[in-house]
N, CA, C and O of each residue as an XYZ file, in Angstrom:
632
protein
N      94.921    104.067    108.940
C      95.996    103.989    107.983
C      96.146    102.579    107.442
O      96.554    102.382    106.297
N      95.811    101.597    108.277
C      95.881    100.216    107.805
C      94.993    100.038    106.583
O      95.357     99.334    105.641
N      93.828    100.678    106.599
C      92.890    100.551    105.486
C      93.511    101.088    104.199
O      93.370    100.471    103.143
N      94.190    102.220    104.272
C      94.822    102.811    103.082
C      95.963    101.923    102.590
O      96.125    101.723    101.386
N      96.736    101.403    103.504
C      97.824    100.492    103.109
C      97.242     99.250    102.444
O      97.766     98.777    101.435
N      96.159     98.725    103.009
C      95.493     97.566    102.406
C      94.989     97.897    101.002
O      95.137     97.096    100.079
N      94.395     99.079    100.845
C      93.940     99.516     99.519
C      95.091     99.523     98.514
O      94.956     99.020     97.399
N      96.208    100.091     98.915
C      97.352    100.202     98.007
C      97.914     98.827     97.652
O      98.214     98.561     96.488
N      98.056     97.960     98.639
C      98.586     96.610     98.387
C      97.657     95.841     97.455
O      98.115     95.198     96.511
N      96.357     95.903     97.717
C      95.388     95.198     96.870
C      95.342     95.780     95.463
O      95.146     95.048     94.494
N      95.520     97.095     95.347
C      95.512     97.719     94.033
C      96.739     97.291     93.226
O      96.639     97.035     92.026
N      97.884     97.217     93.882
C      99.094     96.739     93.202
C      98.917     95.277     92.790
O      99.346     94.879     91.707
N      98.292     94.487     93.645
C      98.038     93.082     93.296
C      97.089     92.994     92.097
O      97.274     92.146     91.224
N      96.079     93.861     92.050
C      95.160     93.878     90.908
C      95.890     94.307     89.644
O      95.637     93.770     88.566
N      96.795     95.271     89.773
C      97.603     95.682     88.620
C      98.432     94.502     88.123
O      98.541     94.279     86.917
N      99.027     93.734     89.067
C      99.798     92.549     88.688
C      98.934     91.535     87.968
O      99.363     90.930     86.986
N      97.713     91.348     88.457
C      96.802     90.414     87.796
C      96.450     90.901     86.396
O      96.289     90.090     85.484
N      96.330     92.207     86.216
C      96.030     92.742     84.884
C      97.210     92.508     83.937
O      97.011     92.268     82.746
N      98.418     92.578     84.454
C      99.605     92.335     83.634
C      99.693     90.868     83.221
O     100.320     90.525     82.218
N      99.050     90.008     84.015
C      99.011     88.585     83.687
C      97.837     88.240     82.781
O      97.647     87.081     82.413
N      97.050     89.253     82.426
C      95.989     89.035     81.452
C      94.573     89.045     81.978
O      93.659     88.670     81.244
N      94.339     89.461     83.230
C      92.975     89.535     83.756
C      92.233     90.669     83.059
O      92.495     91.835     83.356
N      91.315     90.368     82.140
C      90.679     91.421     81.339
C      89.796     92.354     82.166
O      89.632     93.518     81.800
N      89.237     91.884     83.246
C      88.345     92.723     84.047
C      89.110     93.811     84.802
O      88.503     94.729     85.354
N      90.429     93.708     84.826
C      91.235     94.673     85.559
C      92.098     95.510     84.618
O      93.221     95.881     84.958
N      91.572     95.799     83.450
C      92.349     96.464     82.405
C      92.634     97.934     82.691
O      93.598     98.483     82.158
N      91.806     98.595     83.534
C      92.051    100.011     83.801
C      92.132    100.271     85.300
O      91.776     99.423     86.117
N      92.612    101.468     85.640
C      92.810    101.795     87.056
C      91.514    101.856     87.858
O      91.506    101.382     88.994
N      90.424    102.406     87.343
C      89.199    102.374     88.149
C      88.776    100.952     88.521
O      88.313    100.717     89.637
N      88.931    100.008     87.600
C      88.561     98.618     87.902
C      89.474     98.044     88.983
O      89.002     97.349     89.883
N      90.760     98.322     88.906
C      91.709     97.833     89.924
C      91.410     98.468     91.277
O      91.401     97.792     92.306
N      91.168     99.764     91.261
C      90.866    100.473     92.507
C      89.546     99.995     93.109
O      89.413     99.895     94.329
N      88.581     99.704     92.252
C      87.273     99.218     92.706
C      87.407     97.855     93.370
O      86.837     97.624     94.436
N      88.163     96.948     92.742
C      88.364     95.625     93.335
C      89.102     95.737     94.657
O      88.732     95.080     95.630
N      90.145     96.564     94.706
C      90.891     96.752     95.948
C      89.980     97.290     97.048
O      90.027     96.815     98.183
N      89.152     98.281     96.713
C      88.238     98.859     97.695
C      87.222     97.828     98.161
O      86.942     97.728     99.356
N      86.673     97.069     97.235
C      85.682     96.048     97.607
C      86.296     95.017     98.546
O      85.682     94.658     99.551
N      87.481     94.541     98.237
C      88.130     93.540     99.097
C      88.480     94.114    100.467
O      88.294     93.450    101.487
N      88.986     95.347    100.489
C      89.321     95.978    101.767
C      88.066     96.181    102.616
O      88.097     95.972    103.829
N      86.972     96.584    101.989
C      85.721     96.778    102.721
C      85.141     95.453    103.211
O      84.599     95.381    104.314
N      85.252     94.407    102.397
C      84.796     93.085    102.854
C      85.581     92.647    104.080
O      85.014     92.103    105.028
N      86.883     92.884    104.059
C      87.720     92.541    105.208
C      87.308     93.346    106.436
O      87.096     92.785    107.510
N      87.195     94.668    106.273
C      86.861     95.529    107.408
C      85.463     95.245    107.932
O      85.259     95.162    109.144
N      84.499     95.096    107.033
C      83.128     94.821    107.466
C      83.004     93.503    108.196
O      82.303     93.405    109.203
N      83.683     92.491    107.689
C      83.670     91.189    108.358
C      84.318     91.295    109.729
O      83.849     90.686    110.691
N      85.403     92.073    109.821
C      86.073     92.245    111.112
C      85.164     92.954    112.113
O      85.213     92.650    113.305
N      84.336     93.892    111.651
C      83.371     94.543    112.542
C      82.438     93.502    113.170
O      82.068     93.615    114.338
N      82.067     92.503    112.392
C      81.138     91.478    112.879
C      81.824     90.416    113.723
O      81.248     89.926    114.694
N      83.048     90.057    113.362
C      83.751     88.990    114.093
C      84.378     89.486    115.385
O      84.430     88.747    116.368
N      84.855     90.725    115.401
C      85.509     91.270    116.598
C      84.973     92.670    116.900
O      85.732     93.639    116.855
N      83.688     92.791    117.203
C      83.132     94.126    117.452
C      83.770     94.814    118.660
O      83.776     96.042    118.739
N      84.304     94.036    119.595
C      84.926     94.636    120.777
C      86.134     95.504    120.417
O      86.510     96.385    121.190
N      86.738     95.267    119.263
C      87.856     96.090    118.806
C      87.372     97.495    118.417
O      88.129     98.459    118.530
N      86.142     97.614    117.971
C      85.612     98.884    117.481
C      84.832     99.648    118.544
O      84.625    100.853    118.402
N      84.401     98.984    119.588
C      83.605     99.649    120.619
C      84.333    100.826    121.270
O      83.699    101.853    121.511
N      85.645    100.727    121.568
C      86.319    101.894    122.163
C      86.391    103.102    121.236
O      86.623    104.218    121.701
N      86.197    102.904    119.951
C      86.244    104.013    118.995
C      84.941    104.799    118.964
O      84.887    105.892    118.400
N      83.902    104.254    119.562
C      82.589    104.901    119.505
C      82.536    106.070    120.485
O      82.768    105.889    121.680
N      82.231    107.270    119.982
C      82.107    108.423    120.879
C      80.966    108.221    121.868
O      79.945    107.618    121.538
N      81.146    108.725    123.068
C      80.139    108.570    124.110
C      78.805    109.208    123.777
O      77.777    108.790    124.309
N      78.794    110.216    122.907
C      77.546    110.900    122.585
C      76.655    110.085    121.653
O      75.502    110.451    121.426
N      77.175    108.984    121.112
C      76.347    108.129    120.262
C      75.741    107.000    121.087
O      76.424    106.407    121.922
N      74.463    106.698    120.860
C      73.841    105.585    121.593
C      74.102    104.251    120.887
O      74.609    104.222    119.766
N      73.760    103.183    121.535
C      73.727    101.842    120.944
C      75.047    101.460    120.260
O      75.071    101.171    119.063
N      76.111    101.462    121.007
C      77.439    101.243    120.426
C      77.558     99.923    119.660
O      78.009     99.918    118.515
N      77.165     98.818    120.269
C      77.307     97.532    119.574
C      76.449     97.479    118.311
O      76.963     97.087    117.263
N      75.177     97.850    118.358
C      74.416     97.854    117.104
C      75.024     98.765    116.035
O      74.971     98.436    114.850
N      75.596     99.898    116.430
C      76.219    100.796    115.447
C      77.472    100.176    114.832
O      77.716    100.329    113.635
N      78.258     99.484    115.635
C      79.444     98.802    115.098
C      79.010     97.736    114.091
O      79.595     97.622    113.014
N      78.002     96.969    114.435
C      77.512     95.935    113.518
C      76.896     96.561    112.264
O      77.056     96.036    111.162
N      76.195     97.679    112.436
C      75.604     98.370    111.292
C      76.688     98.894    110.350
O      76.567     98.763    109.132
N      77.747     99.487    110.909
C      78.814     99.997    110.046
C      79.497     98.850    109.304
O      79.883     99.001    108.145
N      79.647     97.710    109.968
C      80.197     96.547    109.276
C      79.299     96.093    108.139
O      79.780     95.737    107.063
N      77.993     96.104    108.379
C      77.046     95.726    107.324
C      77.090     96.719    106.168
O      76.987     96.326    105.006
N      77.244     98.005    106.481
C      77.362     99.020    105.421
C      78.597     98.764    104.568
O      78.546     98.885    103.344
N      79.695     98.414    105.205
C      80.930     98.151    104.463
C      80.791     96.927    103.564
O      81.239     96.940    102.417
N      80.177     95.883    104.080
C      79.989     94.663    103.282
C      79.030     94.928    102.117
O      79.301     94.539    100.981
N      77.905     95.595    102.409
C      76.935     95.903    101.346
C      77.559     96.809    100.284
O      77.353     96.598     99.089
N      78.311     97.804    100.712
C      78.971     98.691     99.763
C      79.980     97.956     98.903
O      80.078     98.201     97.700
N      80.728     97.059     99.518
C      81.714     96.263     98.767
C      81.024     95.434     97.691
O      81.473     95.392     96.545
N      79.949     94.786     98.057
C      79.223     93.965     97.082
C      78.611     94.840     95.994
O      78.614     94.466     94.821
N      78.089     95.995     96.375
C      77.504     96.899     95.395
C      78.511     97.397     94.372
O      78.161     97.613     93.212
N      79.757     97.579     94.789
C      80.798     98.027     93.859
C      81.100     96.994     92.776
O      81.566     97.345     91.693
N      80.840     95.744     93.064
C      81.225     94.664     92.149
C      80.268     94.482     90.974
O      80.601     93.802     90.004
N      79.090     95.081     91.056
C      78.096     94.908     89.999
C      77.886     96.230     89.260
O      77.621     97.254     89.889
N      78.002     96.213     87.936
C      77.858     97.462     87.170
C      76.542     98.197     87.432
O      76.511     99.428     87.422
N      75.472     97.466     87.664
C      74.167     98.116     87.847
C      74.056     98.856     89.185
O      73.222     99.751     89.320
N      74.876     98.500     90.165
C      74.803     99.145     91.482
C      76.077     99.912     91.837
O      76.159    100.514     92.907
N      77.046     99.893     90.965
C      78.378    100.453     91.247
C      78.326    101.930     91.637
O      78.908    102.323     92.647
N      77.640    102.744     90.852
C      77.612    104.184     91.115
C      76.857    104.507     92.407
O      77.290    105.359     93.184
N      75.741    103.833     92.635
C      74.991    104.050     93.871
C      75.826    103.614     95.077
O      75.884    104.316     96.086
N      76.463    102.469     94.966
C      77.309    101.985     96.070
C      78.432    102.968     96.362
O      78.726    103.246     97.525
N      79.063    103.497     95.316
C      80.154    104.457     95.514
C      79.648    105.725     96.200
O      80.303    106.248     97.102
N      78.494    106.214     95.778
C      77.934    107.428     96.384
C      77.606    107.192     97.857
O      77.912    108.031     98.705
N      76.990    106.060     98.160
C      76.623    105.768     99.550
C      77.854    105.489    100.407
O      77.882    105.848    101.584
N      78.861    104.858     99.833
C      80.105    104.633    100.586
C      80.812    105.960    100.870
O      81.345    106.154    101.963
N      80.821    106.865     99.902
C      81.426    108.173    100.141
C      80.702    108.884    101.284
O      81.337    109.484    102.152
N      79.377    108.813    101.277
C      78.588    109.392    102.365
C      78.917    108.699    103.683
O      79.043    109.359    104.714
N      79.054    107.399    103.658
C      79.418    106.631    104.852
C      80.762    107.111    105.406
O      80.899    107.317    106.612
N      81.752    107.290    104.526
C      83.068    107.730    104.979
C      83.017    109.147    105.560
O      83.784    109.473    106.466
N      82.130    109.977    105.048
C      81.931    111.307    105.636
C      81.303    111.168    107.022
O      81.691    111.873    107.953
N      80.345    110.270    107.160
C      79.628    110.102    108.431
C      80.504    109.539    109.552
O      80.283    109.860    110.720
N      81.479    108.717    109.225
C      82.332    108.158    110.282
C      83.495    109.087    110.630
O      84.205    108.849    111.607
N      83.694    110.136    109.843
C      84.804    111.054    110.102
C      84.724    111.710    111.479
O      85.754    111.811    112.145
N      83.554    112.164    111.943
C      83.508    112.754    113.295
C      83.998    111.798    114.386
O      84.610    112.238    115.360
N      83.740    110.520    114.238
C      84.254    109.559    115.230
C      85.778    109.510    115.178
O      86.431    109.366    116.212
N      86.345    109.629    113.978
C      87.805    109.645    113.857
C      88.388    110.902    114.497
O      89.440    110.843    115.133
N      87.712    112.037    114.333
C      88.159    113.276    114.979
C      88.065    113.130    116.492
O      88.978    113.529    117.215
N      86.974    112.565    116.968
C      86.797    112.333    118.400
C      87.940    111.484    118.957
O      88.470    111.775    120.029
N      88.315    110.435    118.227
C      89.401    109.563    118.677
C      90.732    110.304    118.703
O      91.542    110.096    119.607
N      90.960    111.164    117.721
C      92.204    111.937    117.690
C      92.263    112.928    118.857
O      93.316    113.127    119.463
N      91.132    113.535    119.159
C      91.097    114.522    120.240
C      91.217    113.886    121.616
O      91.845    114.450    122.512
N      90.617    112.716    121.785
C      90.517    112.114    123.112
C      91.449    110.932    123.336
O      91.613    110.474    124.466
N      92.058    110.437    122.267
C      92.914    109.263    122.422
C      92.092    108.051    122.802
O      90.973    108.182    123.298
N      92.631    106.895    122.574
C      91.962    105.677    122.966
C      92.940    104.521    122.883
O      94.024    104.637    122.311
N      92.539    103.422    123.456
C      93.345    102.211    123.414
C      92.528    101.154    122.688
O      91.468    100.736    123.154
N      93.040    100.731    121.540
C      92.353     99.731    120.738
C      93.329     98.619    120.427
O      94.441     98.862    119.957
N      92.905     97.398    120.693
C      93.741     96.236    120.411
C      94.098     96.199    118.930
O      93.229     96.322    118.067
N      95.376     96.029    118.652
C      95.835     95.922    117.277
C      96.191     97.243    116.616
O      96.668     97.255    115.481
N      95.968     98.362    117.310
C      96.338     99.676    116.777
C      97.366    100.320    117.697
O      97.408    100.021    118.891
N      98.194    101.204    117.147
C      99.176    101.886    117.997
C      98.497    102.652    119.128
O      97.381    103.146    118.970
N      99.166    102.745    120.250
C      98.615    103.442    121.411
C      98.897    104.939    121.374
O      98.273    105.699    122.114
N      99.823    105.374    120.529
C     100.206    106.782    120.470
C      99.103    107.622    119.841
O      98.501    107.223    118.844
N      98.843    108.781    120.426
C      97.774    109.646    119.939
C      98.086    110.195    118.546
O      97.162    110.480    117.784
N      99.362    110.351    118.197
C      99.728    110.871    116.877
C      99.141    110.007    115.760
O      98.819    110.506    114.682
N      99.006    108.700    116.030
C      98.480    107.786    115.013
C      97.074    108.197    114.602
O      96.740    108.171    113.417
N      96.255    108.572    115.565
C      94.866    108.927    115.276
C      94.774    110.273    114.561
O      93.855    110.492    113.771
N      95.720    111.177    114.831
C      95.787    112.428    114.083
C      96.256    112.169    112.662
O      95.765    112.800    111.725
N      97.187    111.261    112.490
C      97.722    110.953    111.173
C      96.672    110.311    110.271
O      96.722    110.457    109.050
N      95.725    109.604    110.874
C      94.659    108.958    110.091
C      93.717    109.948    109.428
O      93.165    109.658    108.366
N      93.524    111.110    110.033
C      92.500    112.056    109.566
C      92.681    112.514    108.116
O      91.699    112.530    107.374
N      93.887    112.887    107.677
C      94.008    113.350    106.287
C      93.764    112.264    105.241
O      93.568    112.566    104.064
N      93.774    111.013    105.665
C      93.543    109.929    104.707
C      92.059    109.760    104.383
O      91.719    109.147    103.371
N      91.179    110.290    105.220
C      89.745    110.132    104.983
C      89.307    110.775    103.664
O      88.574    110.140    102.905
N      89.726    112.008    103.361
C      89.347    112.559    102.046
C      89.923    111.748    100.885
O      89.284    111.629     99.840
N      91.103    111.199    101.055
C      91.693    110.352    100.019
C      90.828    109.115     99.779
O      90.610    108.719     98.634
N      90.343    108.515    100.845
C      89.477    107.331    100.723
C      88.173    107.707    100.011
O      87.661    106.941     99.194
N      87.644    108.884    100.327
C      86.408    109.337     99.674
C      86.642    109.543     98.183
O      85.838    109.102     97.363
N      87.736    110.208     97.826
C      88.047    110.409     96.404
C      88.288    109.082     95.699
O      87.842    108.891     94.567
N      88.983    108.173     96.351
C      89.240    106.832     95.799
C      87.905    106.169     95.477
O      87.721    105.613     94.394
N      86.978    106.234     96.429
C      85.668    105.604     96.274
C      84.891    106.205     95.104
O      84.319    105.481     94.290
N      84.877    107.519     95.030
C      84.134    108.187     93.955
C      84.746    107.890     92.587
O      84.016    107.682     91.618
N      86.073    107.867     92.498
C      86.732    107.581     91.231
C      86.526    106.121     90.828
O      86.196    105.829     89.679
N      86.721    105.217     91.773
C      86.564    103.787     91.480
C      85.129    103.451     91.101
O      84.888    102.535     90.315
N      84.181    104.191     91.657
C      82.777    103.946     91.353
C      82.278    104.638     90.100
O      81.108    104.507     89.739
N      83.150    105.369     89.440
C      82.763    106.033     88.199
C      82.036    107.343     88.390
O      81.387    107.825     87.462
N      82.128    107.939     89.584
C      81.434    109.195     89.839
C      82.308    110.420     89.605
O      81.801    111.541     89.557
N      83.594    110.223     89.462
C      84.499    111.315     89.109
C      84.972    111.089     87.684
O      85.255    109.957     87.292
N      85.059    112.158     86.910
C      85.478    111.982     85.512
C      86.923    111.518     85.418
O      87.778    111.902     86.216
N      87.167    110.691     84.431
C      88.525    110.229     84.161
C      89.234    111.298     83.353
O      88.645    111.923     82.471
N      90.476    111.496     83.658
C      91.278    112.465     82.912
C      91.654    111.885     81.561
O      92.115    110.748     81.466
N      91.459    112.653     80.551
C      91.859    112.255     79.202
C      93.222    112.852     78.921
O      93.481    113.998     79.290
N      94.090    112.104     78.281
C      95.384    112.686     77.931
C      95.187    113.868     76.993
O      94.360    113.822     76.082
N      95.946    114.917     77.223
C      95.849    116.105     76.376
C      96.601    115.848     75.078
O      97.684    115.264     75.069
N      96.001    116.299     73.989
C      96.663    116.167     72.694
C      97.729    117.247     72.581
O      97.511    118.399     72.954
N      98.838    116.870     72.080
C      99.940    117.822     71.914
C      99.978    118.239     70.454
O     100.089    117.402     69.559
N      99.886    119.533     70.225
C      99.949    120.046     68.855
C     101.408    120.091     68.417
O     102.276    120.571     69.147
N     101.658    119.590     67.227
C     103.016    119.590     66.714
C     103.132    120.503     65.535
O     104.213    120.637     64.961
């Protein structure tokens, strides 16, 4: 849930920057893309700086926990950078959406089994509450990356 809150805060900040005249943030996909890139850079860097925070989240059925934590951090950083360049934006969004689908089983595992992670609530309800946000993050990624069509305002006949 922290990730979604971070996305929303960064998106509002990008909207504020657009109101101050930042031309690159003129539309919502651009604001959402910047927010997602910054949130992913933060999360990916945190995977590398404090991997011990993510190790308890790794299901026992997966091998090589530390390399997987570092790999997921690298995926987040690479995806964030890919979103920032028009030539790689759509590919990055598609691969990030796939990434978010791939980490979902670990989130389900955590909700079912509970865990203790430094910096996160200890209550099991928190891990259940996180699950419905995963599809929202996937849709956010696809829209920000230009893979979902933008809605056009409907013309009103007078």
